[in-house]
C-alpha angles and dihedrals in degrees: 000000000000131000122246134194132205126191105219110187127086095211142049098294107084122214120180131205111203123192144151123249110257094016130101092210116104139163131211123220119203099349118193119225093222090064098049094116091049092053092048092049091052093048091050095045093051096035092237127167114221107213103166141018122199132193113198089206143338104292123226101187102049140021112256118243092207098095092050092046090050089055094046098047103025087233131148120272114208131195138146117288090249094056112121095216105102093194089073097090098176112073129189136187138201113298096017119140122214129198103228122171090343092306131109108241121191124220121217120188103220109176122178104090088047135352092245100049117138136178122214113219113204122177091262106019142041116209100209102182106199094326089094131011128187127284115313090002087084106188143298118307120262100209096085121100107293094017119138124178092200092055090046090056090054091047091053090053087056092050091049089061094061122099108286094225093067114115113236113230110183130192092240140032121171103181107044094262114169124236112260140171126290086241090062092046090057088064101035106034116085091207089065095052109124107266137147117248090257092050091050093050091050091047090057095040088056091054102041118123102179123247121284115244092241091060090060088054091052091051090053090050091053092046086057094047092241117202095186116090088209094057088106134016112246125185118230123254098355116151087226101155098049118099090255094036134140091052123123118270113276099023094112091057097055115111117223135189126243133214125203125228093252091049092051091045090053093050092049091048090050091054095245088140106205118190108258108212112191111195100183125113120275095253092055094061092070095039128105093287093052121193140271121264117263098016126164105225121211117148112234093244090061101038100094090055097043102050091120087073087068097049091106090063094085111164095346118121116255118210112196118212136191137145100291106351106269099102091038089056090054090047091053090051091052091050093047092051089049090057104259103153103207117040130151135175121230100240110235093004123224091335090065092041091053092048095049101033108028 
């Protein structure tokens, strides 16, 4: 009798029911509290017996349904041994093997997005949680509490060593991407692009937005094994766990213009006076790359909520600046969506400026 898997949720958070043909026994991976009634209706309709719930990590964008399901069905609740939620009584570590539905399932500890992230390796699938998404979705962000880009790099090296025919089943997908093989992900997923550890860390540092305050509240609710869907306020349909998450829908698709270092230098020399918006963190301004004179400083993670500080810009051009251009590109997209008419990205950021105008 073969195993089967069903994705149960209608939105970005993915929950999977796994069962065996001809058996009533099933498990749920990454259940969402808001869909508790839907899960129960399915279990009743198909006369299924829920024996285990699993969270691949502590979630920051929704309240887990695992604690409530454990209470309702008297089933086992499994997480990594480092997970803060004490209601998860079954703990696993890296390299453990579980007997699930009559099948040996491997456990990989894959920190990076969170300290307690695990992947479940079935004979035909790998449930990757937020350690790896699909295609251009990359993976879960590493700027939440407990996140570590260096550890994530190491976790991805572990995933790359798995059989390439395994189907990747992530805990999130925000753009209706379809599950595909690990082999495909090695060619389509930017997180699996060959990089050194240092290059990968810098790649993520250049994209980081900073967590939204509401995500910290959701983490606290999951630490406490909340059973109340209103334990934390959660916005609808926000790609919060992606690397460039917590932005409004559509921002990632906005096309923006670029300006080269020589072009910006010429405009400044000609007295055209564009607004220079530096979106790096405070500590970076006094680092080895320095900063341009007369900048407006708003870190990228705060920009969407501090746009009123740029109201005086009017029709003036805004040039967004960061270390190498990635965060500045996101900033320009945010400004364009907010209605700023003239926005450009400093191509190559302060790295290019330093190289060409030391």
